C-alpha positions as CSV (number, residue, x, y, z in Angstrom):
1,M,-49.8,-48.5,96.2
2,A,-47.3,-49.8,98.6
3,T,-44.7,-47.0,98.7
4,K,-45.6,-47.0,102.2
5,F,-43.8,-50.5,102.7
6,E,-39.8,-50.5,102.2
7,V,-37.6,-53.1,101.6
8,G,-35.8,-54.7,104.6
9,S,-38.2,-53.2,107.1
10,V,-40.5,-55.9,109.1
11,Y,-44.2,-55.2,109.9
12,T,-47.1,-57.3,111.5
13,G,-49.8,-58.6,109.0
14,K,-52.0,-61.2,109.2
15,V,-52.5,-64.6,107.1
16,T,-55.4,-64.2,104.6
17,G,-54.9,-66.8,102.3
18,L,-53.0,-70.5,102.2
19,Q,-52.0,-71.7,98.9
20,A,-49.7,-74.8,98.5
21,Y,-46.8,-72.2,96.9
22,G,-47.1,-69.5,99.8
23,A,-49.5,-67.2,102.6
24,F,-50.8,-64.3,101.7
25,V,-50.5,-61.6,104.3
26,A,-52.8,-58.7,105.1
27,L,-50.2,-55.6,106.0
28,D,-53.1,-53.0,106.3
29,E,-56.5,-53.1,104.7
30,E,-56.0,-52.1,101.1
31,T,-52.4,-53.8,101.0
32,Q,-51.1,-57.6,100.7
33,G,-48.1,-59.4,100.1
34,L,-46.9,-63.0,99.4
35,V,-45.0,-65.1,101.9
36,H,-43.2,-67.8,99.2
37,I,-43.8,-71.7,100.9
38,S,-39.6,-71.2,101.1
39,E,-39.7,-68.2,103.5
40,V,-42.2,-69.7,105.7
41,T,-39.4,-70.9,108.4
42,H,-35.9,-72.5,108.6
43,G,-35.7,-75.5,106.7
44,F,-38.2,-77.3,104.7
45,V,-41.8,-76.6,104.7
46,K,-44.1,-79.8,103.0
47,D,-47.1,-78.3,103.7
48,I,-47.6,-75.1,104.9
49,N,-50.7,-75.4,106.5
50,E,-48.8,-77.4,109.2
51,H,-46.8,-74.1,110.3
52,L,-49.8,-71.2,109.1
53,S,-53.3,-71.0,109.5
54,I,-56.2,-68.2,107.9
55,G,-56.0,-65.4,110.7
56,D,-52.4,-66.1,112.4
57,E,-50.6,-62.7,113.2
58,V,-47.4,-63.3,111.7
59,Q,-44.0,-60.6,111.6
60,V,-43.2,-60.2,107.8
61,K,-40.2,-58.9,106.6
62,V,-40.1,-57.0,103.1
63,L,-37.9,-59.0,100.7
64,S,-39.5,-56.7,97.5
65,V,-42.1,-54.7,96.1
66,D,-43.1,-54.2,92.6
67,E,-44.9,-51.5,92.2
68,N,-45.4,-51.9,88.5
69,A,-46.9,-55.6,89.4
70,G,-48.8,-54.5,92.7
71,K,-46.8,-57.4,94.2
72,I,-44.9,-57.3,97.6
73,S,-42.5,-60.7,98.4
74,L,-42.6,-60.9,102.4
75,S,-40.7,-63.4,104.5
76,I,-41.3,-64.6,107.2
77,R,-38.3,-66.8,108.1
78,A,-35.7,-63.2,107.7
79,T,-37.3,-62.5,111.3
80,Q,-36.5,-65.2,113.2
81,E,-33.1,-66.1,114.5
82,A,-31.5,-69.3,112.1
83,P,-31.4,-72.6,114.5
84,E,-27.6,-73.7,115.4
85,R,-26.5,-76.4,113.2
86,K,-26.0,-79.7,114.9
87,E,-22.0,-80.5,113.7
88,S,-22.8,-84.0,111.8
89,K,-19.9,-87.0,112.6
90,P,-17.9,-87.8,109.4
91,K,-19.5,-90.7,108.2
92,K,-16.9,-93.4,108.0
93,Q,-15.5,-94.5,104.4
94,R,-16.3,-97.4,102.7
95,P,-13.4,-99.4,101.9
96,Q,-13.1,-99.8,98.0
97,Q,-14.6,-103.1,96.5
98,V,-11.5,-104.2,94.9
99,K,-9.6,-104.0,98.1
100,E,-11.8,-106.5,99.6
101,E,-12.0,-109.1,96.6
102,A,-8.4,-109.1,96.6
103,A,-8.3,-109.3,100.3
104,A,-10.3,-111.9,101.1
105,P,-12.3,-112.9,97.9
106,Q,-15.7,-114.7,99.5
107,G,-18.9,-115.5,98.9
108,F,-20.5,-116.2,95.5
109,N,-18.0,-116.1,92.2
110,T,-19.0,-115.2,89.2
111,L,-18.5,-118.1,86.6
112,K,-15.7,-116.1,84.4
113,D,-14.1,-116.2,87.4
114,K,-14.3,-120.0,88.0
115,L,-13.5,-120.5,84.9
116,E,-10.0,-119.0,84.8
117,E,-9.6,-120.8,88.5
118,W,-10.8,-124.2,86.9
119,I,-8.2,-123.5,83.6
120,E,-5.4,-123.0,85.8
121,Q,-6.3,-126.2,88.2
122,S,-6.7,-128.1,84.8
123,N,-3.4,-127.0,83.5
124,R,-1.2,-127.4,86.6
125,K,-2.9,-131.5,86.7
126,D,-1.3,-131.7,83.5
127,L,1.7,-130.6,84.3
128,I,1.7,-132.8,87.0
129,K,1.0,-136.1,84.6
130,K,3.4,-135.3,82.7
């Protein structure tokens, strides 16, 4: 079946079918392989139809050949140069919430927090009256 297709070799094929999980590519009149959706291009592919159409001629690299099952795994991505990654700016670290509360308590206080404060105020008033 696929003895003439070697792993690692690049061939030109024609897209013969599209499924949600990948594209079938004919390598010759009798042999076709599958390009899994993850091997279509660099990056995430949500809809394969946005990248390929039936009848498209594509360069594919043979990833694996399973003689017993009669399957050939192909990759379009492996024939393309990977895009350069943009260096992302380091994310600013958010200050810890504990530090924010200790430094300057603002906004809504829970009743538990206020209760402690009210008890403390009440105790101070009692001390002053005595």
